[in-house]
TILUM-267530 format. One record per residue: residue in one letter; x, y, z of N, C-alpha, C, O, CB in turn. Coordinates in Angstrom, 2 decimals, decimal comma. Glycine has a CB too. Example, Ala and Ser with C-alpha at 12.3 -4.5 7.8 and 13.67 -1.06 7.14 Angstrom:
<nodes>
A/13,19/-5,69/7,80/12,30/-4,50/7,80/13,20/-3,30/7,80/14,24/-3,32/8,46/11,31/-4,47/9,05
S/12,85/-2,25/7,08/13,67/-1,06/7,14/12,90/0,03/7,87/13,41/1,14/8,04/14,08/-0,60/5,72
</nodes>
This chain:
<nodes>
X/7,46/1,41/-4,36/7,80/2,19/-5,34/8,88/1,52/-6,48/9,56/0,52/-6,22/8,30/3,38/-4,65
X/8,93/2,18/-7,69/9,96/1,50/-8,59/10,10/2,47/-9,58/9,42/3,49/-9,55/9,56/0,08/-9,21
X/11,04/2,21/-10,57/11,28/2,83/-11,77/11,85/2,04/-12,86/12,37/0,95/-12,63/12,06/3,86/-11,55
X/11,77/2,56/-14,09/12,24/1,92/-15,20/12,19/2,73/-16,41/11,83/3,91/-16,39/11,57/0,75/-15,37
X/12,56/2,07/-17,53/12,65/2,69/-18,79/11,81/1,95/-19,74/12,07/2,20/-20,91/14,03/2,77/-19,27
X/10,91/1,15/-19,55/10,09/0,60/-20,33/8,89/1,08/-20,50/8,07/0,31/-21,00/10,00/-0,44/-20,06
X/8,57/2,12/-20,22/7,20/2,77/-20,07/5,90/2,05/-19,63/5,93/1,76/-18,43/6,89/3,30/-21,30
X/4,76/1,67/-20,28/3,51/1,57/-19,73/3,85/-0,07/-19,84/3,75/-0,74/-18,82/2,08/2,38/-20,56
X/4,20/-0,63/-20,94/4,58/-2,09/-20,96/5,41/-2,58/-19,77/5,01/-3,60/-19,19/5,37/-2,37/-22,21
X/6,07/-2,23/-19,51/6,90/-2,48/-18,07/6,21/-2,16/-16,91/6,56/-2,78/-15,91/8,19/-1,65/-17,93
X/5,32/-1,35/-16,78/4,45/-1,07/-15,55/3,33/-2,09/-15,37/3,03/-2,56/-14,28/3,80/0,36/-15,65
X/2,68/-2,43/-16,66/1,40/-3,21/-16,61/1,36/-4,20/-15,65/0,41/-4,28/-14,87/1,10/-3,84/-17,83
X/2,53/-5,13/-15,63/2,27/-6,46/-14,90/2,59/-6,00/-13,36/2,61/-6,90/-12,53/3,35/-7,84/-15,49
X/2,81/-4,87/-12,99/2,97/-4,26/-11,75/1,52/-4,15/-10,86/1,41/-4,43/-9,66/3,62/-2,83/-12,05
X/0,52/-3,72/-11,69/-0,64/-3,13/-11,35/-1,68/-4,53/-10,78/-1,91/-5,49/-11,51/-1,21/-2,23/-12,77
X/-2,07/-4,43/-9,76/-2,67/-5,90/-9,18/-3,92/-5,18/-8,95/-4,01/-3,96/-8,88/-1,89/-6,79/-7,64
X/-4,93/-6,09/-8,84/-6,36/-5,94/-8,88/-6,84/-5,53/-7,26/-7,86/-4,91/-6,93/-7,07/-7,44/-9,49
X/-5,86/-6,05/-6,45/-6,06/-5,85/-5,06/-5,24/-4,65/-4,31/-5,18/-4,53/-3,09/-5,74/-7,14/-4,45
X/-4,63/-3,81/-5,25/-3,88/-2,41/-4,71/-4,17/-1,21/-5,40/-4,77/-1,25/-6,48/-2,35/-2,47/-4,80
X/-3,81/-0,17/-4,90/-3,88/1,33/-5,47/-2,71/1,84/-5,41/-2,02/1,71/-4,39/-4,78/2,29/-4,78
X/-2,32/2,47/-6,42/-1,20/3,43/-6,50/-1,14/4,46/-7,35/-1,96/4,58/-8,25/-0,17/2,87/-6,71
X/-0,15/5,31/-7,15/-0,07/6,43/-7,95/1,39/6,05/-9,06/2,32/5,29/-8,81/0,10/7,89/-6,83
X/1,22/6,63/-9,93/2,59/6,74/-10,96/2,66/7,79/-11,69/1,69/8,50/-11,97/2,73/5,69/-11,99
X/3,86/7,98/-12,05/4,05/9,27/-12,86/5,02/8,68/-14,05/6,12/8,14/-13,88/4,80/10,65/-11,88
X/4,32/8,93/-15,34/5,18/8,23/-16,43/5,67/9,61/-17,29/4,90/10,54/-17,54/4,17/6,97/-17,46
X/6,95/9,55/-17,66/7,51/10,52/-18,74/7,61/10,08/-19,93/8,41/9,19/-20,22/8,71/10,98/-18,52
X/6,77/10,65/-20,84/7,32/10,37/-22,11/7,81/11,44/-22,97/7,45/12,61/-22,98/6,43/9,73/-22,79
X/8,93/10,70/-23,90/9,55/11,67/-24,63/9,04/11,77/-26,08/8,96/10,71/-26,71/10,97/11,43/-24,59
X/8,68/12,90/-26,66/8,09/13,16/-27,66/8,93/14,35/-28,51/8,79/15,57/-28,42/6,73/13,45/-27,21
X/9,78/13,66/-29,30/10,42/14,85/-29,94/11,68/15,24/-29,01/12,42/14,43/-28,45/9,31/16,14/-30,09
X/11,77/16,59/-28,95/12,54/17,32/-27,93/11,94/17,48/-26,69/12,45/17,98/-25,68/12,87/18,57/-28,34
X/10,77/17,00/-26,83/10,00/17,78/-25,22/9,75/16,46/-24,53/9,76/15,42/-25,19/8,14/18,86/-25,40
X/9,52/16,45/-23,13/8,96/15,44/-22,17/7,58/15,79/-21,83/7,24/16,90/-21,44/9,79/15,35/-20,88
X/6,81/14,79/-22,00/5,41/15,05/-21,41/5,35/14,01/-19,96/5,94/12,95/-19,76/4,07/14,58/-22,72
X/4,60/14,62/-19,25/4,20/13,72/-17,72/2,60/13,17/-17,74/1,67/13,85/-18,15/4,35/14,93/-16,14
X/2,51/12,23/-17,37/1,54/11,39/-17,26/1,32/11,16/-15,65/2,16/10,45/-15,10/1,89/10,13/-18,09
X/0,29/11,68/-14,86/-0,09/11,09/-13,59/-1,04/10,37/-13,65/-2,10/10,75/-14,13/-0,34/11,85/-12,68
X/-0,83/9,03/-13,11/-1,65/7,80/-13,21/-2,22/7,50/-11,88/-1,45/7,51/-10,91/-0,83/6,60/-13,73
X/-3,60/7,19/-11,69/-3,73/6,79/-10,55/-4,51/5,45/-10,90/-5,44/5,47/-11,70/-4,36/7,83/-9,62
X/-4,08/4,25/-10,26/-4,33/2,96/-10,25/-5,22/2,47/-9,13/-4,67/2,35/-8,03/-3,14/2,33/-10,26
X/-6,47/2,18/-9,21/-7,33/1,61/-8,21/-7,92/0,17/-8,60/-8,83/0,09/-9,43/-8,47/2,60/-7,97
X/-7,38/-0,96/-7,98/-7,67/-2,44/-8,91/-9,14/-2,64/-8,28/-9,58/-2,19/-7,22/-6,38/-4,07/-8,54
X/-9,78/-3,43/-9,23/-11,11/-3,59/-9,09/-11,37/-4,16/-7,82/-12,51/-4,00/-7,38/-11,65/-4,34/-10,11
X/-10,64/-4,72/-7,21/-10,85/-5,37/-5,94/-10,20/-4,79/-4,64/-9,74/-5,32/-3,63/-10,39/-6,69/-6,10
X/-10,35/-3,46/-5,06/-10,05/-2,37/-3,65/-11,13/-2,10/-3,01/-12,08/-1,87/-3,76/-9,47/-0,91/-3,92
X/-11,36/-2,02/-1,74/-12,35/-1,73/-0,86/-12,76/-0,21/-1,22/-12,05/0,63/-1,77/-11,86/-1,97/0,64
X/-14,15/-0,09/-0,73/-14,25/1,50/-1,00/-13,76/2,21/-0,14/-13,52/3,38/-0,46/-15,47/2,05/-1,13
X/-13,45/1,74/1,27/-12,59/2,86/2,32/-11,53/3,04/1,70/-11,35/4,22/1,42/-12,17/2,43/3,85
X/-10,50/2,13/1,26/-9,42/2,52/0,47/-9,42/3,16/-0,51/-8,58/4,02/-0,75/-8,87/1,79/0,14
X/-10,48/2,83/-1,34/-10,52/3,82/-2,62/-10,94/5,23/-2,05/-10,60/6,13/-2,81/-11,71/3,29/-3,87
X/-11,48/5,60/-1,11/-11,43/6,88/-0,62/-10,45/7,45/0,06/-10,34/8,67/0,17/-12,29/7,02/0,01
X/-9,76/6,73/0,50/-8,30/7,23/1,10/-7,42/7,59/0,01/-6,56/8,46/0,11/-7,50/6,08/1,98
X/-7,65/6,92/-1,03/-6,71/7,10/-2,50/-7,07/8,40/-3,17/-6,32/9,26/-3,65/-7,03/5,83/-3,72
X/-8,60/8,35/-3,09/-8,86/9,84/-3,92/-8,56/10,99/-2,84/-8,57/12,11/-3,36/-10,65/10,05/-4,54
X/-8,31/10,98/-1,58/-8,05/11,85/-0,80/-6,57/12,30/-0,86/-6,12/13,43/-0,73/-8,47/11,42/0,37
X/-6,02/11,31/-1,08/-4,34/11,30/-0,96/-4,12/12,03/-2,70/-3,22/12,82/-2,96/-3,46/9,19/-0,66
X/-4,84/11,68/-3,41/-4,79/12,22/-4,90/-4,94/13,74/-5,07/-4,24/14,45/-5,79/-5,94/11,56/-5,74
X/-6,11/14,18/-4,21/-6,52/15,48/-4,07/-5,43/16,38/-3,37/-5,28/17,58/-3,59/-7,79/15,47/-3,33
X/-4,71/15,64/-2,53/-3,51/16,42/-1,67/-2,27/16,67/-2,63/-1,65/17,72/-2,79/-2,95/15,44/-0,27
X/-2,03/15,33/-3,28/-1,19/15,54/-4,24/-0,86/16,50/-5,49/0,18/16,90/-6,01/-1,28/14,71/-4,54
X/-2,19/16,68/-5,73/-2,19/17,46/-7,09/-2,25/18,92/-6,35/-1,61/19,84/-6,85/-3,63/17,06/-8,28
X/-2,98/19,11/-5,22/-2,78/20,35/-4,38/-1,36/20,84/-4,12/-1,03/22,02/-4,25/-3,38/20,13/-3,08
X/-0,57/19,91/-3,76/0,73/20,46/-3,51/1,57/20,47/-4,81/2,54/21,23/-4,85/1,44/19,66/-2,40
X/1,29/19,70/-5,88/1,91/19,98/-7,17/1,40/21,50/-7,89/2,01/22,15/-8,75/1,51/18,67/-8,16
X/0,29/21,78/-7,35/-0,30/23,09/-8,02/0,52/24,16/-7,26/0,67/25,23/-7,85/-2,08/23,33/-7,82
X/1,11/24,01/-5,97/1,41/25,25/-5,41/2,89/25,14/-5,76/3,44/26,22/-5,99/1,00/25,48/-3,81
X/3,69/23,99/-5,85/4,79/23,86/-6,35/5,42/24,31/-7,80/6,54/24,77/-8,02/4,83/22,82/-6,18
X/4,30/24,00/-8,74/4,36/24,59/-10,10/3,09/24,90/-10,64/2,09/24,21/-10,44/5,04/23,73/-11,03
X/3,12/26,03/-11,41/1,91/26,73/-11,89/2,07/26,90/-13,40/2,95/27,68/-13,78/1,70/28,15/-11,16
X/1,34/26,26/-14,32/0,38/25,22/-14,23/0,92/24,03/-13,57/2,05/23,97/-13,07/-0,11/24,87/-15,53
X/-0,08/22,95/-13,58/0,32/21,59/-12,87/1,47/20,90/-14,14/1,42/21,03/-15,36/-1,38/20,43/-12,53
X/2,38/20,20/-13,36/3,61/19,77/-14,32/2,82/18,53/-14,86/3,58/17,62/-15,19/5,30/19,36/-13,49
X/1,65/18,30/-15,00/1,12/17,21/-15,70/0,75/17,41/-16,91/0,32/18,55/-17,05/0,18/16,71/-15,16
X/0,73/16,68/-18,00/0,01/17,09/-19,32/-1,19/16,11/-19,51/-1,90/16,18/-20,52/1,04/17,01/-20,65
X/-1,37/15,30/-18,62/-2,55/14,31/-18,42/-2,64/13,79/-17,08/-1,64/13,46/-16,44/-2,46/13,13/-19,33
X/-3,91/13,70/-16,60/-4,02/13,10/-15,48/-5,35/12,05/-15,71/-6,50/12,28/-16,07/-4,12/14,22/-14,33
X/-4,66/10,79/-15,32/-5,26/9,56/-15,82/-6,03/8,76/-14,36/-5,30/8,61/-13,38/-3,92/8,55/-16,63
X/-7,08/8,42/-14,31/-7,32/7,58/-13,39/-8,25/6,21/-13,65/-9,43/6,33/-13,96/-7,82/8,38/-12,48
X/-7,71/5,09/-13,53/-8,43/3,89/-13,99/-8,13/2,73/-13,15/-7,27/2,67/-12,27/-8,11/3,57/-15,39
X/-9,03/1,71/-13,57/-9,12/0,51/-12,62/-8,78/-0,67/-13,50/-8,63/-1,77/-12,98/-10,62/0,32/-11,89
X/-8,65/-0,50/-14,97/-8,36/-1,34/-15,94/-8,17/-0,71/-17,15/-8,89/0,18/-17,62/-9,25/-2,27/-16,03
X/-6,81/-1,39/-17,84/-6,16/-0,81/-18,90/-7,03/-0,86/-20,22/-6,92/-0,19/-21,25/-4,84/-1,49/-19,06
X/-7,87/-1,80/-19,89/-8,73/-2,37/-21,12/-9,73/-1,16/-21,40/-10,47/-1,02/-22,37/-9,63/-3,94/-20,74
X/-9,59/-0,48/-20,50/-10,68/0,98/-20,87/-9,89/1,75/-22,05/-10,51/2,51/-22,79/-10,88/2,31/-19,30
X/-8,89/1,59/-22,16/-7,93/2,50/-23,12/-7,69/1,81/-24,33/-6,98/2,32/-25,20/-6,48/2,84/-22,49
</nodes>
């Protein structure tokens, strides 16, 4: 778990091929703040761990939708490589 103020550029070195994690990025745009929910599943993460992460993701989004309607995220992003974007 961590936090920072450097945005995606600060987060990228923390993303490992062998790990899976969730991240919440807040992006200030003018006077408003937008939230991006990121699911990172590294390319070398096993299939069983990938399945568990996807189950956790579904539960996290379910809880978020119960506590906030509509979902508090402006973008939900799932990736294993930032080269895709």
